[in-house]
N, C-alpha and C positions, 0 to 999 in steps of 0.2 A: 814423216818419211816412212816408207814401207820397209819392213824388216824382211830380209830374204834369207832363207835357209836352203842348203843344198844337200843332195845325197852325198854321202862320204866318198863314194868312188871318184867324184870330181876332184878331190884333193890331190889325186895322183897327177892330174893334168894341170891343175891350178893350185899349187901348194899354198899360195897366199890366202886361200879360203879357209884353211884349217885354223880353227880357233878364232876366226875373225867374226866380228859382229858387222854384218853387211846391212846398211841402211841406205836406201835410195829414194830420192824425191822424184816421183813420177806419177802421172795421171792415168797412164795405161800400161799394160804389159809390154807393148812394143817400145814405149819410151824407157821402161825399166831395163829391157834387154839392151838397148842402145847405150844407156848410162852404165850398165854393168860392164859392157865391153870397153869403156873408157878406163874403168878401174882395173879390170882383169882382161887384158887384150886377148882376143881369140875366143872368149866364152860365148859371144853372140853366134859365132859360126857353129859351135857345139849345139846351141839351143835352137837356132833358126836356120832355115835354108836360104838360098840366094834370093828368094822372093820375099823373105820376111816371115814366112809361115813356120809354125812349130814343126820341128823334125819329128819323124815317126817314132823315134826311140826316146823321146822326151815328153814328160807330162809336167804341167805347171798347175799348181793349186793356189787359189786365193782363199785363205782360211781353209775350209774343208771342201770347197767347190772346185771342180776341175774347170779350167778355162774353157769357155764355150767357143770362142773365135780362134781356132787353130790356124786360120789362114792369114789374118792381118793382126792378130793379137790386140784387138781393140778393147778387151775387157778392162773396165775401169778399176782404179785403185783409190783407196783413201789414205790419208796420212798414217793411219794406224793399221793398215793392211799387213797381214802376215802371208808371205808368198813362199811357196815351196817348189823348188826345181828338182825333179828327180827323173831317173831313167824309167821309161815305161817297161813293164814286164810283158813278155810274150813267150810263146812256146807252143809245142804241139804234142 
């Protein structure tokens, strides 16, 4: 099962994440997002748009690598993957 960590600002919207060890059995990032939404309703809408692509303000890392497929989230996971979901930083 992949271990998923979240940026702390998400605790405000999903209080059940705080202090939780989140482990999800998934083969791809898309499957992981779907299964996260079952455990934490509404989180998929925060992470992905209505077409299933990664929202502009969100980044997902698998280990230290940024996901490559932001459109369909097809990046593969292994049972020991460490996944990080965080807000993308931008500014001018």
